[in-house]
MIDO-158283 format. One line per field, with one value per atom (N, C-alpha, C): residue number from 1; residue in three letters; atom name; x, y, z. Coordinates in pm, 1 decimal, decimal comma. Layout:
// residues N
seq <- c(NUM  ...) $
type <- c(ALA  ...) $
atom <- c(CA  ...) $
x <- c(X  ...) $
y <- c(Y  ...) $
z <- c(Z  ...) $
END
This chain:
// residues 78
seq <- c(1  1  1  2  2  2  3  3  3  4  4  4  5  5  5  6  6  6  7  7  7  8  8  8  9  9  9  10  10  10  11  11  11  12  12  12  13  13  13  14  14  14  15  15  15  16  16  16  17  17  17  18  18  18  19  19  19  20  20  20  21  21  21  22  22  22  23  23  23  24  24  24  25  25  25  26  26  26  27  27  27  28  28  28  29  29  29  30  30  30  31  31  31  32  32  32  33  33  33  34  34  34  35  35  35  36  36  36  37  37  37  38  38  38  39  39  39  40  40  40  41  41  41  42  42  42  43  43  43  44  44  44  45  45  45  46  46  46  47  47  47  48  48  48  49  49  49  50  50  50  51  51  51  52  52  52  53  53  53  54  54  54  55  55  55  56  56  56  57  57  57  58  58  58  59  59  59  60  60  60  61  61  61  62  62  62  63  63  63  64  64  64  65  65  65  66  66  66  67  67  67  68  68  68  69  69  69  70  70  70  71  71  71  72  72  72  73  73  73  74  74  74  75  75  75  76  76  76  77  77  77  78  78  78) $
type <- c(MET  MET  MET  LYS  LYS  LYS  HIS  HIS  HIS  VAL  VAL  VAL  GLU  GLU  GLU  VAL  VAL  VAL  LEU  LEU  LEU  GLY  GLY  GLY  THR  THR  THR  GLY  GLY  GLY  CYS  CYS  CYS  LYS  LYS  LYS  LYS  LYS  LYS  CYS  CYS  CYS  VAL  VAL  VAL  THR  THR  THR  THR  THR  THR  ALA  ALA  ALA  GLU  GLU  GLU  SER  SER  SER  ILE  ILE  ILE  GLU  GLU  GLU  ARG  ARG  ARG  VAL  VAL  VAL  ALA  ALA  ALA  GLN  GLN  GLN  GLU  GLU  GLU  LEU  LEU  LEU  GLY  GLY  GLY  GLN  GLN  GLN  SER  SER  SER  VAL  VAL  VAL  GLU  GLU  GLU  VAL  VAL  VAL  ILE  ILE  ILE  LYS  LYS  LYS  VAL  VAL  VAL  THR  THR  THR  ASP  ASP  ASP  PRO  PRO  PRO  ALA  ALA  ALA  LYS  LYS  LYS  ILE  ILE  ILE  MET  MET  MET  ALA  ALA  ALA  TYR  TYR  TYR  LYS  LYS  LYS  VAL  VAL  VAL  MET  MET  MET  SER  SER  SER  THR  THR  THR  PRO  PRO  PRO  ALA  ALA  ALA  VAL  VAL  VAL  ALA  ALA  ALA  ILE  ILE  ILE  ASP  ASP  ASP  GLY  GLY  GLY  LYS  LYS  LYS  VAL  VAL  VAL  VAL  VAL  VAL  HIS  HIS  HIS  SER  SER  SER  GLY  GLY  GLY  SER  SER  SER  ILE  ILE  ILE  PRO  PRO  PRO  GLU  GLU  GLU  ARG  ARG  ARG  ASN  ASN  ASN  LYS  LYS  LYS  ILE  ILE  ILE  VAL  VAL  VAL  GLY  GLY  GLY  TRP  TRP  TRP  LEU  LEU  LEU  GLU  GLU  GLU  SER  SER  SER) $
atom <- c(N  CA  C  N  CA  C  N  CA  C  N  CA  C  N  CA  C  N  CA  C  N  CA  C  N  CA  C  N  CA  C  N  CA  C  N  CA  C  N  CA  C  N  CA  C  N  CA  C  N  CA  C  N  CA  C  N  CA  C  N  CA  C  N  CA  C  N  CA  C  N  CA  C  N  CA  C  N  CA  C  N  CA  C  N  CA  C  N  CA  C  N  CA  C  N  CA  C  N  CA  C  N  CA  C  N  CA  C  N  CA  C  N  CA  C  N  CA  C  N  CA  C  N  CA  C  N  CA  C  N  CA  C  N  CA  C  N  CA  C  N  CA  C  N  CA  C  N  CA  C  N  CA  C  N  CA  C  N  CA  C  N  CA  C  N  CA  C  N  CA  C  N  CA  C  N  CA  C  N  CA  C  N  CA  C  N  CA  C  N  CA  C  N  CA  C  N  CA  C  N  CA  C  N  CA  C  N  CA  C  N  CA  C  N  CA  C  N  CA  C  N  CA  C  N  CA  C  N  CA  C  N  CA  C  N  CA  C  N  CA  C  N  CA  C  N  CA  C  N  CA  C  N  CA  C  N  CA  C  N  CA  C  N  CA  C  N  CA  C  N  CA  C) $
x <- c(5371,6  5267,0  5143,1  5030,4  4903,5  4846,2  4786,2  4721,3  4570,7  4511,2  4369,7  4292,9  4186,2  4100,2  3963,8  3916,2  3781,1  3697,9  3602,6  3520,2  3389,6  3362,4  3238,4  3237,8  3124,2  3103,6  3159,7  3217,9  3268,6  3171,2  3073,0  2973,8  3038,5  2965,2  3016,4  3062,9  2986,9  3025,7  3157,2  3177,4  3301,7  3420,4  3402,7  3508,3  3540,2  3437,1  3456,4  3529,9  3496,5  3562,8  3711,8  3746,3  3887,6  3960,5  3898,3  3960,0  3980,0  3882,1  3891,8  4007,8  4022,2  4131,1  4265,7  4277,8  4403,3  4435,2  4333,3  4353,5  4396,1  4326,9  4359,9  4499,7  4534,1  4667,7  4774,3  4750,0  4845,7  4858,6  4745,5  4746,7  4827,2  4818,4  4887,1  5030,8  5069,1  5202,4  5218,3  5106,6  5106,9  5122,4  5192,8  5208,4  5105,6  5012,7  4911,1  4899,7  4856,1  4825,1  4674,0  4602,7  4457,5  4422,5  4351,4  4310,3  4158,2  4099,8  3954,6  3921,9  3844,9  3805,6  3661,9  3642,9  3509,4  3456,8  3538,6  3498,2  3401,2  3276,6  3177,0  3222,4  3294,9  3341,0  3440,0  3528,9  3625,6  3555,4  3455,4  3380,0  3306,0  3242,4  3169,2  3263,0  3386,4  3482,5  3506,2  3487,2  3498,3  3367,9  3265,2  3133,4  3072,1  3092,4  3038,9  2902,6  2802,5  2666,9  2628,5  2699,3  2669,1  2798,8  2796,7  2915,3  2884,9  2985,1  3126,5  3170,5  3272,0  3332,4  3483,0  3546,2  3690,1  3755,2  3860,0  3940,2  4082,8  4140,4  4279,0  4360,2  4463,7  4550,4  4467,4  4363,9  4283,2  4167,8  4147,5  4040,4  3938,7  3810,6  3705,2  3687,6  3696,8  3683,9  3560,1  3494,5  3379,8  3299,1  3166,6  3084,2  2953,7  2900,3  2767,1  2755,9  2866,6  2859,6  2999,3  3002,7  3130,8  3179,7  3298,9  3346,5  3378,7  3354,5  3386,2  3537,8  3584,2  3726,7  3791,5  3725,5  3787,1  3806,1  3719,6  3736,7  3859,9  3872,7  3987,0  4117,7  4120,4  4239,5  4271,9  4171,4  4193,4  4251,7  4201,6  4254,3  4399,9  4430,5  4565,1  4667,2  4623,4  4716,7  4735,1  4653,8  4667,7  4768,8) $
y <- c(19290,3  19390,3  19336,4  19349,1  19305,6  19417,1  19376,8  19467,7  19457,5  19562,7  19561,6  19657,9  19606,5  19691,6  19702,0  19824,4  19848,3  19882,7  19795,6  19810,2  19880,0  19990,2  20062,7  20196,6  20261,7  20385,5  20508,8  20492,5  20607,1  20654,9  20572,9  20607,9  20610,8  20659,4  20671,0  20535,8  20429,6  20296,7  20250,6  20284,7  20246,7  20321,8  20450,1  20531,1  20479,7  20450,5  20398,9  20265,0  20180,0  20050,3  20069,1  20155,5  20180,5  20237,1  20332,1  20391,9  20288,3  20200,7  20097,0  20002,4  19962,0  19870,5  19937,4  20063,9  20135,7  20150,5  20181,2  20199,6  20069,0  19959,5  19830,9  19786,5  19807,5  19770,7  19847,9  19975,2  20056,8  20007,3  19975,1  19923,6  19794,5  19711,1  19581,9  19591,2  19708,8  19724,8  19656,5  19637,9  19571,9  19675,9  19638,8  19725,0  19681,8  19771,9  19741,7  19857,1  19822,4  19921,8  19915,1  20020,7  20023,4  20111,0  20051,6  20122,4  20121,9  20237,3  20247,6  20232,5  20129,3  20101,5  20148,0  20250,1  20306,1  20282,1  20230,7  20204,9  20086,2  20110,0  20001,1  19877,5  19897,5  19783,7  19698,3  19762,1  19687,3  19615,3  19681,3  19617,9  19495,0  19508,6  19396,6  19282,6  19315,0  19210,4  19115,9  19166,2  19083,3  19008,9  19033,5  18971,0  19004,0  19128,1  19176,7  19238,9  19197,3  19248,0  19354,6  19359,6  19462,1  19517,0  19645,9  19713,4  19774,4  19806,1  19791,9  19646,3  19620,9  19488,0  19505,3  19399,8  19403,9  19286,3  19317,1  19214,2  19226,9  19115,6  19114,6  19028,1  19089,0  19021,8  18957,8  19030,9  18987,1  18894,6  18858,9  18767,1  18839,8  18833,3  18897,0  18820,8  18893,7  18831,6  18880,1  18985,5  19042,0  19129,0  19132,3  19226,0  19253,9  19372,0  19406,9  19486,8  19507,3  19583,1  19627,0  19710,6  19748,9  19629,7  19578,7  19461,2  19494,5  19398,1  19413,9  19407,5  19468,8  19476,6  19337,9  19242,3  19109,2  19042,4  19070,7  19016,3  19079,0  19210,7  19280,4  19225,9  19207,3  19152,1  19015,1  18930,7  18798,7  18804,0  18895,8  18908,6  18953,2  19048,4  19104,4  19010,9  18926,3  18836,2  18703,5  18677,1  18549,0  18557,9) $
z <- c(4955,4  4961,1  4890,4  4958,7  4900,5  4814,7  4705,6  4611,2  4636,3  4693,1  4730,8  4642,1  4580,0  4498,8  4566,6  4583,4  4633,4  4511,3  4481,6  4362,2  4398,0  4330,6  4355,9  4285,4  4290,1  4216,0  4284,4  4400,1  4474,3  4580,3  4612,7  4714,4  4852,8  4949,3  5086,0  5140,7  5113,2  5161,5  5099,1  4973,5  4905,2  4964,6  4989,4  5049,1  5189,0  5268,0  5403,2  5401,0  5305,5  5292,8  5267,3  5173,4  5142,5  5264,5  5332,8  5451,4  5561,7  5579,8  5682,8  5654,2  5530,2  5492,9  5516,9  5476,6  5496,9  5645,7  5727,0  5870,6  5937,4  5906,8  5967,4  5924,7  5798,7  5751,6  5828,4  5850,6  5924,3  6068,7  6130,8  6268,2  6278,7  6175,1  6175,3  6125,3  6077,2  6020,9  5886,8  5817,0  5686,3  5575,7  5472,0  5355,4  5250,3  5218,8  5118,1  5019,6  4901,4  4799,7  4779,3  4817,0  4802,5  4682,9  4587,9  4467,5  4461,0  4435,4  4419,7  4271,8  4240,7  4102,3  4083,6  4001,3  3980,6  3839,3  3750,8  3612,3  3608,2  3565,8  3563,0  3484,5  3376,9  3296,1  3376,2  3450,9  3531,6  3646,7  3705,2  3813,7  3761,0  3645,1  3585,7  3545,0  3512,5  3477,3  3595,7  3716,4  3836,1  3866,3  3786,3  3803,4  3939,1  3981,8  4108,6  4081,6  4157,4  4137,3  4239,8  4352,3  4452,7  4510,2  4536,3  4587,5  4723,2  4800,8  4768,1  4768,3  4687,6  4683,1  4701,5  4745,5  4769,6  4696,4  4621,4  4556,4  4608,9  4648,0  4695,1  4600,5  4545,7  4449,0  4337,6  4291,8  4178,4  4209,8  4336,7  4374,4  4461,8  4423,3  4502,3  4633,2  4744,9  4876,8  4951,6  4899,9  4970,4  4874,5  4895,7  4819,5  4892,4  4866,6  4912,7  5040,1  5112,4  5237,2  5277,9  5380,6  5438,0  5521,2  5492,7  5566,3  5712,2  5799,0  5940,3  5959,0  6066,8  6095,5  6100,1  6163,8  6176,6  6040,4  5945,0  5809,7  5743,5  5759,7  5700,2  5758,3  5890,5  5956,1  5896,1  5879,2  5820,6  5681,3  5599,9  5464,0  5465,6  5550,3  5551,9  5615,1  5705,7  5773,9  5700,6  5600,2  5528,6  5416,8) $
END
């Protein structure tokens, strides 16, 4: 199971990002744990300057926009 963190303040883009990851994972039959991280200190610990950002298993893989579906598929299938 992949551990996915969506880093952001809880804005609409952050919520959409989390929902997109959950939806794509379900479509692929992948088991993921999606956690929304809204604590500014935790977000800064990842050295993220723009949100929403996505970290998978502790590694930042995306920041600054809602990720496209094909990117999400790539993350989940790797």
